[in-house]
Phi, psi and omega in degrees: 000151180298163178294150175289127175264322178233134177223112181244130184231119171052044183283130176223148174217125181244130174247101185055246182267004183255123174266092186286321177234133191226087179067037184287134174228144177197161176226138178236129184254158181303130181091353177292145153256105194258118178274127180248101195237152179173160176289169175303135180083007178288336182112013185294305184295323177297320178297313180299322182291327177288322174304324181265008176063027173281332167226164185249142180295151170283324177203164178099180188221143175238123174244136175231129190055036175076009182236144176291135178290344179291321188250348181230037188299310184295316177302314183289316187290346173298331185253021181236136167244143184210148166239119179244112182051232186273113177290148183236149185215175175279108187296327184278355176255162179285167175298317181303308185295322176301314182292324179299315180293319181293326177294321179293319179298328179278358178063038176243347178039066179297142178281169184300321183297321179298317180292320175296323179301313179292319178297321176295322180298325178262012176077029181235014182301323182290341176249026183304323187252013170278146176294138185296334182291347176267356180284147171284172176302317180298320181289327176291330172295322177293317182293323177297328175289318174304318179301319183293339186257352188303328182253020175054061184285161174278326182241131179242120178254120186238119180255104181051063184288344181259010179299126178088359178270147174282172184304324176296316176296324175296319178297318181293322174294321177300311182295324181293322182294318174300316179299312180300323179287307189280315184270332180253001174062035179268148172264130185246128173251111189240109174267124182205150175262355180270091192295326179297323180296315183294320183294331180286333188239339183284140177265317179227162183204162168228142175247127177242158175204138182054035175081003185244150172289123176268313177200150183217140175165188175292130185305309182297320179294322179292317180292326178293329180281342183283159178284150185266154167263115185240130174260116175260129170254115188235161183281334185224085186294326180296314178295323179296322179293320177302315178297319182299316184290337180275348183236174185246031182282335188247132176282317177198165181212157173272158175300125183293143177247111184062230183264014180261128174248127177261111187238148177245115194203164176281156185297326187284352179265350182296314180292325180296315182292319176300316179296320179301315177302308185299316181298336180258019172081013181264122176280132179250111184269336175203150173230115183240096175278141178222147176220135179218155177300324180297316178295317179299314176302313180297321181293325177288325178295326179298329183273342187235000000 
């Protein structure tokens, strides 16, 4: 397995009587597009702020690139780019000038070609010399991503990077994240509430709730292990329901609409149920299994 880029062990953060993060542990490996998922109030933003030393943990340890952020903060942060919530800029300056200033603050003094290259990468080259105060919220999100890339970091931490973007803009940011991962060998830590977006691009993920890790692993492997939502179209739904109630093939089901039965079950039970229907004179005209990160996420939240 690749080297660990982020290693979080038993991390906790308490605000007076509120335990926002509660013994959280996770690992991010080199080359991951790592989805950081959880409901509102799960502790995602608090965790990211601790990773970036914006706030300090009550307990636990964070290592990035194999080193503790407590003792190697400056060295580590030279190789991190981040967007945390709403990025802010000098509104009276152009996008180009903002990046130029931010580059100098980072002590890299990027040349003009480098700045134009990054602006083109995030879809803002044509507005390079427009004042940022004329930008929409979505355009400021793009500029925030450009800011995160200006010093060519190894690790990119993105907290809700598609907020305020239209569907086309979301697709462009998604494509950019994939490009940065595959072509530029960046490790991406992506916090998002848009589960479908994460499902399309993440290689590994963790789901947290109430400040704790619920599950962590390879996205495809976790979804393969999850139960499926399966639509059976049958000739006799009432008889099919009776058979389902007599057997243990199905975990739960929605109220059927017409001849469609919406069932939640493991993959290895689909063929068994289909055979049961056929053996009892029920014609099955279609079986449509689906699995999504959203369904998996919601099923875990019900248990936790």
